[in-house]
Each structure stands twice: as structure tokens, then as C-alpha cells.
C-alpha positions as CSV (number, residue, x, y, z in Angstrom):
1,M,-33.5,-26.9,-15.3
2,A,-37.2,-26.4,-15.2
3,V,-38.4,-25.3,-11.7
4,I,-42.0,-25.9,-10.9
5,S,-43.6,-24.0,-7.9
6,G,-46.8,-22.9,-6.6
7,S,-50.0,-24.0,-4.8
8,S,-53.4,-24.3,-6.2
9,R,-52.3,-22.6,-9.5
10,A,-48.9,-23.7,-10.6
11,W,-46.3,-21.7,-12.3
12,A,-44.0,-23.0,-14.9
13,H,-40.7,-21.2,-14.7
14,L,-38.1,-22.0,-17.1
15,E,-34.6,-20.9,-15.8
16,L,-31.8,-20.8,-18.4
17,W,-28.4,-20.5,-16.9
18,A,-24.8,-21.1,-18.0
19,S,-25.4,-24.9,-18.0
20,P,-25.8,-26.8,-21.3
21,V,-29.6,-27.0,-22.5
22,N,-31.2,-30.4,-23.0
23,F,-33.8,-29.6,-25.6
24,S,-35.6,-32.9,-25.3
25,Q,-36.3,-32.2,-21.6
26,K,-36.9,-28.5,-21.9
27,T,-39.2,-28.5,-24.8
28,S,-41.9,-30.7,-23.2
29,T,-42.2,-28.5,-20.2
30,T,-42.4,-25.3,-22.1
31,Q,-45.0,-26.7,-24.6
32,G,-47.0,-27.8,-21.8
33,A,-46.9,-24.4,-20.1
34,A,-47.7,-22.7,-23.2
35,A,-50.7,-25.0,-24.0
36,A,-52.0,-24.4,-20.4
37,A,-51.4,-20.6,-20.8
38,A,-53.3,-20.6,-24.3
39,A,-56.2,-22.4,-22.6
40,G,-56.3,-19.8,-19.8
41,A,-55.4,-22.2,-17.1
42,L,-52.1,-20.5,-16.3
43,P,-50.5,-17.3,-16.9
44,P,-47.5,-17.5,-19.2
45,P,-44.1,-18.2,-17.8
46,P,-42.2,-15.0,-17.1
47,A,-38.9,-15.4,-18.8
48,R,-35.8,-14.3,-16.8
49,R,-32.2,-13.4,-17.7
50,R,-29.1,-12.8,-15.8
51,G,-27.9,-9.4,-14.7
52,F,-26.0,-7.5,-12.0
53,D,-27.4,-5.1,-9.6
54,Q,-25.4,-1.9,-8.6
55,S,-23.3,-3.8,-6.1
56,G,-22.1,-6.3,-8.7
57,R,-24.2,-9.3,-7.4
58,E,-26.0,-11.5,-9.9
59,Q,-29.7,-11.0,-10.1
60,S,-32.5,-12.7,-12.2
61,I,-34.5,-9.8,-14.3
62,R,-37.9,-10.7,-15.8
63,I,-38.2,-9.8,-19.4
64,G,-41.8,-10.9,-19.9
65,A,-45.1,-9.9,-18.3
66,A,-47.0,-12.4,-16.5
67,N,-50.5,-12.1,-17.8
68,A,-52.5,-14.2,-20.0
69,T,-52.2,-12.1,-23.2
70,S,-48.4,-12.1,-23.4
71,T,-46.8,-14.2,-25.9
72,V,-44.9,-17.3,-24.6
73,M,-41.2,-17.3,-25.6
74,T,-40.1,-20.5,-27.1
75,T,-37.1,-22.4,-25.7
76,A,-35.2,-21.5,-28.7
77,D,-35.8,-17.8,-28.3
78,Q,-34.8,-18.0,-24.5
79,V,-31.6,-20.0,-25.6
80,M,-30.9,-17.3,-28.1
81,I,-31.2,-14.4,-25.5
82,S,-29.3,-16.3,-22.9
83,S,-26.4,-16.8,-25.4
84,K,-26.4,-13.3,-26.4
85,E,-26.4,-12.2,-22.8
86,K,-23.6,-14.4,-21.9
87,E,-21.5,-13.1,-24.9
88,E,-22.2,-9.5,-23.8
89,E,-21.3,-10.4,-20.3
90,E,-18.0,-12.2,-21.2
91,E,-17.1,-9.3,-23.5
92,I,-17.5,-6.8,-20.6
93,N,-15.5,-9.1,-18.4
94,Q,-12.7,-9.2,-20.9
95,R,-12.6,-5.4,-21.3
96,M,-12.6,-5.1,-17.5
97,F,-9.7,-7.5,-17.2
98,V,-7.6,-5.9,-19.9
99,M,-8.2,-2.5,-18.3
100,M,-7.1,-3.9,-14.9
101,M,-4.0,-5.4,-16.3
102,R,-3.0,-2.3,-18.2
103,A,-3.8,-0.2,-15.0
104,A,-1.4,-2.4,-12.9
105,Q,1.5,-1.8,-15.4
106,P,2.9,1.3,-13.5
107,Y,2.8,-0.4,-10.2
108,L,4.4,-3.5,-11.6
109,D,7.3,-1.4,-13.1
110,A,7.7,0.5,-9.7
111,H,7.7,-2.4,-7.5
112,G,9.5,-5.1,-9.5
113,G,12.8,-5.9,-7.9
114,C,12.1,-3.9,-4.9
115,T,12.6,-5.2,-1.3
116,F,9.7,-5.2,1.1
117,V,9.9,-6.0,4.8
118,V,6.5,-7.4,6.0
119,I,5.8,-7.6,9.6
120,I,2.5,-9.5,10.4
121,S,1.2,-8.7,13.9
122,G,0.6,-11.7,16.2
123,E,-3.0,-10.9,16.2
124,V,-3.3,-11.4,12.5
125,V,-0.9,-14.5,12.4
126,D,-3.4,-16.0,14.9
127,S,-6.5,-15.2,12.7
128,P,-8.0,-16.7,9.4
129,H,-6.8,-13.7,7.5
130,L,-3.2,-15.1,7.3
131,H,-4.1,-17.5,4.7
132,S,-5.3,-14.8,2.1
133,I,-2.4,-12.6,3.0
134,L,0.1,-15.2,2.2
135,Q,-1.7,-15.9,-1.0
136,D,-1.2,-12.3,-2.1
137,V,2.4,-12.4,-0.9
138,S,3.0,-15.3,-3.2
139,L,1.3,-13.5,-5.9
140,L,3.4,-10.4,-5.8
141,H,6.7,-12.5,-5.2
142,G,5.8,-13.9,-8.7
143,L,5.7,-10.4,-10.2
144,G,9.3,-9.7,-8.8
145,I,8.9,-8.2,-5.4
146,R,11.4,-9.4,-2.9
147,F,9.9,-10.2,0.5
148,V,11.3,-10.5,4.0
149,I,8.5,-11.7,6.3
150,V,8.8,-11.1,10.1
151,P,5.9,-12.8,11.9
152,G,4.6,-11.8,15.3
153,T,4.6,-14.4,18.0
154,H,3.3,-12.9,21.1
155,V,-0.3,-14.0,20.9
156,Q,0.8,-17.7,20.5
157,I,3.4,-17.5,23.3
158,D,0.9,-16.0,25.7
159,K,-1.7,-18.8,24.8
160,L,1.0,-21.6,25.3
161,L,2.0,-20.0,28.6
162,A,-1.7,-19.9,29.9
163,E,-2.2,-23.6,28.8
164,R,0.8,-24.4,31.0
165,G,-0.5,-22.3,33.8
166,C,2.2,-19.7,33.5
167,C,1.5,-15.8,33.4
168,P,3.1,-13.7,30.9
169,K,5.5,-11.1,32.1
170,Y,6.1,-7.8,30.5
171,L,8.2,-4.6,31.4
172,G,7.8,-1.8,29.0
173,P,8.0,-3.2,25.5
174,Y,9.8,-6.3,26.3
175,R,8.8,-9.6,27.7
176,I,10.6,-11.0,30.7
177,T,11.7,-14.3,29.2
178,D,12.1,-17.0,31.9
179,N,12.6,-20.6,31.1
180,E,9.0,-21.3,30.4
181,S,8.5,-18.3,28.2
182,L,11.7,-19.2,26.0
183,D,10.3,-22.8,25.6
184,A,7.1,-21.3,24.5
185,A,8.6,-18.7,22.2
186,M,10.8,-21.4,20.5
187,E,7.7,-23.7,20.0
188,A,5.5,-20.7,18.8
189,S,8.3,-19.6,16.3
190,G,8.7,-23.0,14.9
191,R,4.9,-23.6,14.4
192,I,4.5,-20.2,12.8
193,R,7.3,-20.7,10.4
194,I,6.1,-24.1,9.4
195,M,2.7,-22.8,8.9
196,I,3.9,-20.0,6.6
197,E,6.0,-22.4,4.6
198,A,3.0,-24.7,4.2
199,K,0.7,-21.8,3.1
200,L,3.3,-20.7,0.5
201,S,3.9,-24.1,-0.9
202,P,1.1,-24.7,-3.3
203,G,1.7,-24.2,-6.8
204,P,-0.5,-22.6,-9.6
205,C,-3.9,-24.4,-10.4
206,L,-2.9,-26.6,-13.4
207,C,-6.3,-26.8,-14.8
208,N,-6.3,-23.0,-15.5
209,I,-2.9,-23.0,-17.2
210,R,-2.4,-26.3,-18.9
211,R,-3.6,-24.9,-22.4
212,H,-0.5,-22.8,-22.4
213,G,1.6,-25.9,-22.7
214,D,3.4,-28.4,-20.2
215,N,6.0,-27.2,-17.9
216,S,7.8,-29.1,-15.3
217,R,8.0,-26.3,-13.0
218,W,4.3,-26.4,-12.4
219,H,4.9,-29.5,-10.4
220,D,7.4,-28.0,-8.2
221,V,6.7,-26.4,-4.7
222,G,5.0,-23.1,-5.2
223,V,7.3,-20.7,-3.6
224,S,10.8,-21.4,-2.1
225,V,11.0,-20.2,1.6
226,A,14.3,-19.7,3.4
227,S,14.9,-19.2,7.2
228,G,17.9,-19.3,9.3
229,N,20.0,-17.9,11.9
230,F,20.1,-14.4,10.2
231,L,19.9,-12.6,13.7
232,A,22.9,-12.2,16.1
233,A,21.5,-10.9,19.4
234,K,22.9,-10.2,23.0
235,R,21.0,-10.4,26.3
236,R,19.0,-7.4,27.3
237,G,20.5,-8.2,31.0
238,V,19.5,-6.6,34.1
239,V,17.9,-3.1,33.7
240,K,16.8,-1.0,36.7
241,G,17.2,-4.1,38.9
242,I,15.0,-6.2,36.6
243,D,16.4,-9.4,35.1
244,F,15.0,-9.8,31.6
245,G,16.2,-13.5,31.4
246,A,16.5,-14.8,28.0
247,T,15.1,-11.6,26.4
248,G,17.5,-10.4,23.6
249,E,18.3,-7.3,21.7
250,V,19.3,-7.3,17.9
251,K,23.0,-7.1,17.6
252,K,23.5,-8.0,13.9
253,V,21.4,-8.6,10.9
254,D,23.2,-10.9,8.5
255,V,22.4,-8.9,5.2
256,V,24.7,-10.7,2.8
257,R,22.9,-14.2,3.5
258,I,19.5,-12.6,3.4
259,R,20.3,-11.0,0.1
260,E,21.7,-14.3,-1.2
261,R,18.3,-15.9,-0.4
262,L,16.4,-13.1,-2.0
263,D,18.7,-13.1,-5.2
264,A,18.0,-16.8,-5.4
265,G,14.3,-16.2,-5.6
266,C,13.4,-17.1,-2.0
267,I,10.9,-15.4,0.3
268,V,12.8,-15.0,3.5
269,V,11.2,-15.7,6.9
270,V,13.0,-14.0,9.8
271,S,11.8,-15.3,13.3
272,N,12.0,-13.2,16.5
273,L,14.7,-15.7,17.8
274,G,18.2,-14.4,17.8
275,Y,21.4,-16.2,18.7
276,S,24.2,-15.1,20.9
277,S,27.9,-15.5,20.3
278,S,27.8,-18.0,23.3
279,G,25.4,-20.2,21.4
280,E,22.1,-19.2,23.4
281,V,18.6,-18.8,21.8
282,L,17.3,-15.4,22.8
283,N,13.7,-14.1,22.5
284,C,13.8,-10.6,20.7
285,N,11.0,-8.2,20.1
286,T,9.2,-8.8,16.9
287,Y,9.1,-5.0,16.0
288,E,12.8,-4.5,16.9
289,V,13.7,-7.4,14.5
290,A,11.6,-6.1,11.6
291,T,12.6,-2.5,11.8
292,A,16.5,-3.5,12.2
293,C,16.0,-5.7,9.0
294,A,14.2,-2.9,7.1
295,L,17.1,-0.6,8.1
296,A,20.0,-2.9,7.4
297,L,18.6,-4.2,3.9
298,G,17.8,-0.7,2.9
299,A,14.2,-1.7,2.1
300,E,12.0,0.3,-0.1
301,K,9.0,-0.3,2.2
302,L,8.2,-1.7,5.7
303,I,4.8,-2.9,5.7
304,C,3.1,-3.4,9.1
305,I,-0.1,-5.7,8.7
306,I,-2.0,-5.2,11.8
307,D,-5.5,-5.9,13.1
308,G,-7.3,-2.7,12.5
309,P,-7.2,0.6,10.7
310,I,-5.4,3.8,11.8
311,L,-8.3,6.2,12.5
312,D,-8.4,10.0,13.5
313,E,-10.6,11.3,16.5
314,F,-13.5,11.4,14.2
315,G,-13.2,7.7,13.3
316,R,-11.9,8.5,9.7
317,L,-9.0,6.6,8.2
318,I,-5.8,8.5,8.2
319,R,-4.5,7.8,4.8
320,F,-1.2,9.7,4.9
321,L,1.3,11.3,7.3
322,T,4.5,13.0,6.5
323,L,7.2,12.0,8.8
324,H,7.2,15.5,10.3
325,D,3.4,15.1,11.1
326,A,4.0,11.7,12.5
327,D,6.9,12.8,14.6
328,K,5.0,15.7,16.0
329,L,1.9,13.6,16.7
330,I,4.1,11.1,18.7
331,R,6.0,13.7,20.7
332,E,2.7,15.3,21.7
333,R,1.8,12.0,23.3
334,A,5.3,11.4,25.0
335,K,3.8,12.1,28.4
336,Q,1.1,9.8,28.2
337,S,2.6,6.9,26.3
338,E,5.8,5.3,27.3
339,I,6.6,3.9,23.8
340,A,6.2,7.5,22.5
341,A,8.6,8.6,25.2
342,N,11.0,5.9,24.1
343,Y,10.7,7.1,20.4
344,V,11.7,10.6,21.6
345,E,14.7,9.1,23.5
346,A,15.8,7.1,20.7
347,V,15.7,9.8,17.9
348,G,16.8,12.7,20.0
349,G,15.2,15.9,21.0
350,E,13.6,17.0,24.3
351,D,12.9,14.2,26.6
352,C,9.2,14.4,27.5
353,K,9.2,11.4,29.8
354,S,7.5,12.3,33.0
355,Q,9.0,9.1,34.7
356,E,11.9,7.2,33.4
357,L,11.5,3.6,33.6
358,Y,14.4,2.4,31.8
359,N,18.1,3.5,32.0
360,F,19.1,3.9,28.2
361,S,22.6,5.3,29.2
362,E,24.0,1.8,28.9
363,I,22.8,1.4,25.2
364,A,22.2,5.1,24.0
365,P,23.5,5.5,20.4
366,S,25.4,8.5,19.4
367,R,23.3,11.3,17.8
368,L,24.1,14.1,15.4
369,N,21.5,17.0,15.0
370,G,18.8,15.0,16.7
371,K,19.1,12.0,14.4
372,I,20.5,8.6,15.1
373,N,24.3,8.8,14.2
374,A,24.6,5.1,13.3
375,M,25.4,3.2,10.0
376,F,24.9,-0.6,9.3
377,Q,28.5,-1.6,8.3
378,N,28.2,-4.5,5.7
379,G,25.1,-5.9,7.7
380,L,27.2,-6.1,10.9
381,G,24.9,-3.9,13.0
382,F,25.5,-0.5,14.5
383,D,29.1,0.5,14.9
384,N,30.0,3.8,16.7
385,G,33.5,3.9,14.9
386,N,35.3,2.3,17.9
387,G,34.3,-1.3,17.2
388,F,31.8,-1.4,19.9
389,W,28.3,-2.7,19.5
390,Y,25.1,-1.0,20.5
391,G,21.6,-2.4,21.0
392,E,18.4,-0.7,19.9
393,Q,19.1,-1.1,16.2
394,G,15.4,-1.4,15.5
395,F,12.6,0.0,17.5
396,A,10.9,-2.2,20.1
397,I,7.1,-1.9,20.8
398,G,4.9,-4.2,22.8
399,G,4.1,-4.9,26.4
400,Q,0.9,-4.0,28.2
401,E,0.6,-0.6,26.5
402,R,0.2,-2.1,23.0
403,L,-1.8,-5.2,24.3
404,S,-4.4,-2.7,26.0
405,R,-4.6,-0.4,22.9
406,Q,-5.0,2.5,25.4
407,N,-3.1,4.6,22.8
408,G,-4.6,3.1,19.8
409,Y,-2.0,2.1,17.3
410,L,0.5,4.9,18.4
411,S,3.2,2.3,19.1
412,E,3.0,1.1,15.4
413,L,3.1,4.7,14.2
414,A,6.2,5.2,16.4
415,A,8.0,2.2,14.7
416,A,7.0,3.7,11.4
417,A,8.5,7.1,12.0
418,F,11.6,5.6,13.5
419,V,12.4,3.6,10.2
420,C,11.4,6.6,8.1
421,R,14.1,8.5,10.1
422,G,16.6,5.8,9.4
423,G,16.1,6.1,5.5
424,V,13.1,3.8,4.5
425,Q,11.0,6.0,2.4
426,R,7.6,4.4,2.9
427,V,6.0,2.7,5.7
428,H,2.5,1.3,5.2
429,L,0.2,0.4,8.2
430,L,-2.6,-2.1,6.8
431,D,-5.6,-3.5,8.3
432,G,-5.1,-7.3,7.9
433,T,-8.7,-7.9,8.3
434,V,-9.4,-6.3,4.9
435,G,-9.5,-9.0,2.0
436,G,-6.7,-8.4,-0.4
437,V,-5.2,-5.5,1.6
438,L,-1.8,-5.8,0.0
439,L,-3.0,-5.6,-3.5
440,L,-5.4,-2.8,-2.7
441,E,-2.6,-0.8,-1.1
442,L,0.1,-1.4,-3.7
443,F,-1.8,-1.3,-7.0
444,Q,-4.0,1.7,-6.4
445,R,-3.1,5.3,-6.2
446,D,-4.6,6.2,-2.9
447,G,-4.4,2.7,-1.3
448,V,-6.7,1.6,1.6
449,G,-4.1,1.9,4.5
450,T,-2.0,4.6,6.2
451,M,1.3,5.5,4.6
452,V,4.0,7.4,6.4
453,A,6.6,8.7,4.0
454,S,9.7,10.6,4.5
455,D,10.3,12.2,1.0
456,V,6.9,13.1,-0.3
457,Y,7.2,16.7,-1.5
458,E,10.4,17.2,0.6
459,G,11.7,20.8,0.1
460,T,8.5,21.7,-2.0
461,R,6.8,25.1,-1.1
462,T,5.1,28.0,-2.5
463,A,7.5,30.6,-4.1
464,R,8.6,33.9,-2.4
465,E,10.1,37.0,-3.8
466,A,13.5,36.0,-2.6
467,D,13.2,33.0,-4.9
468,L,13.1,35.1,-8.2
469,P,16.6,34.9,-9.0
470,G,16.6,31.1,-8.7
471,I,13.5,30.8,-10.9
472,R,15.1,32.9,-13.5
473,Q,18.2,30.9,-13.6
474,L,16.0,27.8,-14.2
475,V,13.7,29.1,-16.9
476,Q,16.1,31.3,-18.9
477,P,17.8,28.4,-20.7
478,L,14.3,27.0,-21.7
479,E,13.2,30.4,-22.7
480,E,16.2,30.9,-24.9
481,S,15.6,27.4,-26.6
482,G,12.0,28.3,-27.3
483,T,10.6,25.5,-24.9
484,L,9.0,28.2,-22.6
485,I,7.6,31.4,-23.4
486,H,9.7,34.6,-22.4
487,R,8.6,36.1,-19.1
488,S,10.2,39.3,-17.7
489,N,11.3,39.7,-14.2
490,K,8.3,41.9,-13.6
491,E,5.9,39.3,-15.0
492,L,7.6,36.6,-12.9
493,L,7.2,38.8,-9.7
494,E,3.6,39.4,-10.4
495,A,3.0,35.7,-10.7
496,I,5.3,34.6,-8.0
497,D,2.4,33.3,-5.6
498,S,1.4,31.0,-8.4
499,F,4.8,29.5,-8.5
500,V,6.0,26.3,-6.4
501,V,9.7,25.6,-6.1
502,V,11.7,22.6,-4.8
503,E,14.5,23.9,-2.5
504,R,17.7,21.7,-1.5
505,E,20.3,23.1,0.7
506,G,19.3,26.6,0.0
507,Q,19.2,26.4,-3.8
508,I,16.1,26.3,-6.1
509,I,16.5,23.0,-8.1
510,A,13.0,23.1,-9.7
511,C,10.0,25.2,-10.3
512,A,6.4,25.2,-11.8
513,A,3.4,27.3,-11.9
514,L,-0.2,26.7,-11.7
515,F,-2.7,29.5,-12.9
516,P,-6.3,28.8,-11.8
517,F,-9.3,29.7,-13.8
518,F,-12.1,29.4,-11.2
519,E,-15.1,30.0,-13.5
520,A,-14.0,27.4,-15.8
521,K,-12.9,25.1,-12.9
522,C,-9.6,24.5,-14.5
523,G,-5.9,25.5,-14.1
524,E,-3.0,25.9,-16.5
525,V,0.3,24.2,-15.7
526,A,3.2,26.3,-17.0
527,A,7.1,26.7,-16.5
528,I,8.0,23.4,-15.4
529,A,11.8,23.6,-15.1
530,V,14.4,21.3,-13.3
531,S,18.0,22.1,-12.8
532,P,20.0,20.2,-15.2
533,E,22.2,18.3,-12.6
534,C,18.8,17.3,-11.0
535,R,17.1,16.0,-13.9
536,G,16.3,12.2,-13.9
537,Q,15.5,12.3,-10.2
538,G,11.8,12.6,-10.3
539,Q,11.6,16.4,-9.4
540,G,9.4,17.2,-12.4
541,D,7.1,14.3,-11.3
542,K,7.0,15.6,-7.8
543,L,6.1,19.2,-8.9
544,L,3.4,18.1,-11.3
545,D,1.8,15.8,-8.6
546,Y,2.1,18.7,-6.2
547,L,0.2,21.0,-8.6
548,E,-2.5,18.3,-9.2
549,K,-3.2,18.0,-5.6
550,K,-3.2,21.8,-5.2
551,A,-5.7,22.2,-8.0
552,S,-8.0,19.6,-6.5
553,S,-7.8,21.5,-3.2
554,L,-8.9,24.7,-5.0
555,G,-11.8,22.8,-6.4
556,L,-10.6,22.5,-9.9
557,S,-11.5,19.4,-12.1
558,M,-9.2,19.8,-15.0
559,L,-5.6,21.0,-15.9
560,F,-4.4,22.1,-19.3
561,L,-1.2,23.3,-20.8
562,L,0.3,24.6,-24.0
563,T,3.5,23.2,-25.3
564,T,5.6,23.0,-28.3
565,R,8.4,20.6,-27.4
566,T,7.4,18.5,-24.3
567,A,4.2,16.7,-25.3
568,D,5.6,13.3,-24.8
569,W,6.5,13.9,-21.2
570,F,3.0,15.1,-20.4
571,V,1.2,12.5,-22.4
572,R,3.0,9.8,-20.4
573,R,1.5,11.5,-17.2
574,G,-2.0,11.3,-18.3
575,F,-2.4,14.3,-20.4
576,S,-4.5,14.0,-23.9
577,E,-4.3,16.4,-26.8
578,C,-7.3,18.6,-27.2
579,S,-8.6,21.5,-29.5
580,V,-8.0,25.1,-28.6
581,D,-11.9,25.1,-27.8
582,C,-11.0,23.2,-24.5
583,I,-9.0,26.4,-23.2
584,P,-10.9,29.0,-21.2
585,E,-11.9,32.1,-23.1
586,E,-9.9,34.3,-20.7
587,R,-6.8,32.4,-21.6
588,K,-7.5,32.0,-25.1
589,K,-7.4,35.7,-25.6
590,R,-3.7,35.8,-24.6
591,I,-2.5,32.8,-26.8
592,N,0.4,33.6,-29.1
593,F,-0.9,31.6,-32.0
594,S,2.4,32.2,-33.9
595,R,4.1,29.6,-31.7
596,K,1.8,26.8,-33.0
597,S,1.5,25.4,-29.6
598,K,-0.2,22.0,-28.9
599,Y,-3.1,21.9,-26.3
600,Y,-3.3,19.3,-23.7
601,T,-5.7,18.4,-20.8
602,K,-6.1,16.2,-18.1
603,M,-9.1,15.5,-15.9
604,L,-8.4,15.3,-12.1
605,Q,-9.6,12.3,-10.2
606,P,-11.1,12.7,-6.7
607,D,-8.1,12.6,-4.4
608,K,-8.4,10.2,-1.4
609,S,-4.6,10.0,-0.6
610,G,-4.9,12.3,2.5
611,I,-1.7,14.1,1.2
612,T,-2.4,17.8,1.6
613,V,-0.6,20.8,0.0
614,T,-0.6,24.5,0.7
């Protein structure tokens, strides 16, 4: 449209945007402005075009000088420029879209068919962020990820109690559930379940996909949601003279029926309400329910969506913690945190509690070597082998310690470490106030949250002299086949500090070497070998990833390698063929050109994962 602004001397600015141009209206305005400019009454209208600033926001860029001597562009000229700019912009957007989709492929392959248990904290459930989180859950569900959602309810329960003039009561991580609290828990659970079902119900936007043909499925409900009595529970009872009322502990997770719903293409919603064998409704701890579900289902991930980030003492995001590091951090705080002390009590080891508030002797699971010696038997819960049930299947957090945040998110970290010990390989602690946090965490290499992992680089370490026989056993068959160059025992021993090995039960099952060239800021990857019985288990990828992080920590920006028979494996992992000119001069002098090796390089990206190697 034509926009006229100004005071005593008016400007005639013609703005051309994406809307269709009406030449009959535009031409008269432009001609009038041009005539006035030619007569000297007005400066010529500065033409503008669309562009984007560094942050990606749209901005208007002047392409003409506002002075009397400039030539006024005709409407046709401006339309041509606008059209060309739109085409260029569309082409850029298309290229970015294609790159984004291709970059997502490895993650789609990795996550497809996996089961993720997602706990959404009560604070996030009660916030405007829930809608966008469920939108992303629906999107990821459509891509083949199987979701079990466990929503938190404590915020809504406390609000309902306050409205009714009642005071919430907690002891440790558990709520004391009297009749009023149970009524509030049932009401809150029902409301939240219905709200989640409603937000997952919208189907796709028909106007965007109609060109691809009609399909009756488009008019169905968006996502099928299943809920039910999946939890069997028992009363917590009287502990240390305190009657916990209708507070329950998880006794059984009905894995068979949950998997049936997942196999049928449903998102499963598991509430914190459990049901006793006598027909009672019991109010269970949400985190105990979620962690028990993750363990019972053998989930690939437990995702905890909380209301803030996990930060270190300097206010920086903690991106990664090994199970060992998380366990150590929790144990160090066991004297100041009751939840941390409960973790130590649950998983074994020295009891650091300065004052025991609970009598766990009634429900303590059996232990072996400091780990919980308990198995889910066909989804029927913990069984000690004698047919008796035990509580504490999951790990309960909550109460005043969590509500006050006096120890930050230590309680969520304890729950993460607990399920990692039980066999869940990855736990992600995500800030639910970040838009698109699920997509940013699951479809980026470094993510945006905190990951606790039990198996990253497990058993991987720098080689020692004592490892020489194991390394020799791995590389010798490859040397004999010509895949690797021959190295004598003396050469291997001299380079032993450059080797990395994977050890399992005292045996070296894989090895690799990194030879840095600091002046050229690059490093050579060499001698990757995996024991035949361990191939196909990702040991080679683990070693390569370890070497990449080690190279980054040494300040190197590129990796290179020489190979005769394994090029395909490296190409799939981001290496590109290059000429011998890309090899450092120092290394080039030692190349055996008679082998006719191929040369490959890989540029290292800045590593923000927080995973450190030695």
C-alpha cells in the first residue's frame, strides 16, 4: 500500500510487500511523487526492500538515496526488484528446510520406535508452556516415538486445598493424604488428564496438506490417548508413628497393558493415582510413578520437564553428567539433603544421614554389590524371589525440600541417577520454559538440557603398557589382512600414550589411536580395531566419538586419516575424501605411497555437550 507521512513537507513512500500489487492505484501515487520530485517540491521517495538482520528479524532496507538528484524508480522497477527478492528469499528458505530435514534423519532413525517416559512437573503443568510441550509430543509421536506421560499434580492439589481452607501436609517426599487431600488429588488428576487429552486431540491443519490429496484420517481425532488403572499400589501406612492416610506406594506397573496401548499407536497417560487390591484409590508420588514406569518398561529415556535449568555454582548450564559424577555429587550432599540421603539409602553404600527420619527396614530392597538386586517380573513389580512385594520400586521426591528449592534441582538429579542405576541409559532434565525444548534436546547433538547417562564411554580409558598384549591381539588380524599398517611391539609401546582402549571384564575389546599435530591444529585417527565378538555393538563409534572430544580438548580443529579398505565406515561418520595436500608435512614424509591409501578429513565442530574426556 502507499503510505503518506510527514508534516509541512510530505514524503511519498511506496512500500511493496508480499501482497498483490494494484497497478491502477499505485501508479498515480508514484507518478505524482515523481512529478513533485522533478519540480523540486519533494525529495524522491526512497525505495525499500525486505531483508533480515543478524538475529533473523525482518527489516526494511533503503535502496535509494533521498535527495533531489536521484532517479525515481518506477512502480514496475520496484515490483521487479521485490519479486526477485522474494524468489531469492524463498530459495534460501527452501535450502534451509531441506538441510534441516536431512540433518534430522539420524535422530529420526535413532529415536523411532523407542519408548520415552516423560514426567511433566506440576509447575509446568500449571503454566502456559504445557500447550507447546504437548504439541511437540504429538509431533514426535507422529514420527514414531512411543510416549508414556506422567503429569505432576501437586501444584493443583495444593491450590484446591487452599481454596477449601485446608493446609497441605508433607513429611519427607510424601504427602500425608487425608480425606480432603484425596478428594483434591482425584479432582486434580481428572482435570489434568482431560486437559492433556484435549490438547493432543487436534488433527493436522487441513489447508496446508490438502494439495496432497484427500484422506479420511485427516478428519479423525489427532492423537489417540489411553489412560487407565495401570498402577497397583499399597498404603504407605504408619511410619515412625505418622499415619500417611491414603498415600500409596507403587506395587505393580501393568507393563503388558501399557505396551498394548503403545503398540496400538496411543500416547499413554499414567496418573499418580494407584489402586489397591481392596479397591481403594491411593495418592502416589508422581516421581515414584514415573521412575517405576521407566524401569518396568525398559524405556530408552526418562525425560523430566521441570521449571528451570540445572546450573553449576557459576550459573552455567550443566549439559552432561555421567552416572558416576551424578552419584558422587548426590552423596556429597547427603548430610544436608534428606532426598540425597534417601538416594544413598535406596541404592546402597555408606549411609550419610545425620538424622534418620524414616524407618526403611520395613521396605528395604535386597542389595548386591551396592546395587538394587531387584527385577521386574513381567511387569508385576519387585519380587525378592519369595513372592513378597516390596515398595520403593521407583524413587520418590517432593515435599518441602523440593518445594523450597533449598538444594536446587538436586532431588530431580537423584531420581535421574536412580533410574540410570536401574538400567535406563539416558535421563534428560529439561527446562520446560524454553520453547520447543523437546525438539531442541532430541534433534541436536549437544541439546539444551542436562543429560545423565550410564553408558557413555563406559570402560573407555587411555591405554597403559599392560594393555599391549590386548592391543596386539586386536590389530594383528587387521595388519595381516592389509587393513592396518604393521606396527612392531616396540612401535606400539612407544605410542601407547596415544592409544585409547575399551575394557570389559578385564579384557581389551576395542582400541584406537589419536596422533596430534599441534602446529597444524589437526590429529590423525589410526588403528581403530574392535574384537570380532563385540562388532555391531557401537564400540567403534564410541571410540571415534571419544577421540573427537579428546581432539577438541587438545585445541585441534580437524581430524584426518589414511585408509585402504574402511572408507565407507568413515564417510558415514562425517569424513570427506581429500588430497594428500591436506595432510601435515610432518606426517606426509612418513607416508608409504605404495599402499595407495585414500585420505580423508573431518572438521571438528565446537563441542558444547559438556562431556569431558582425559
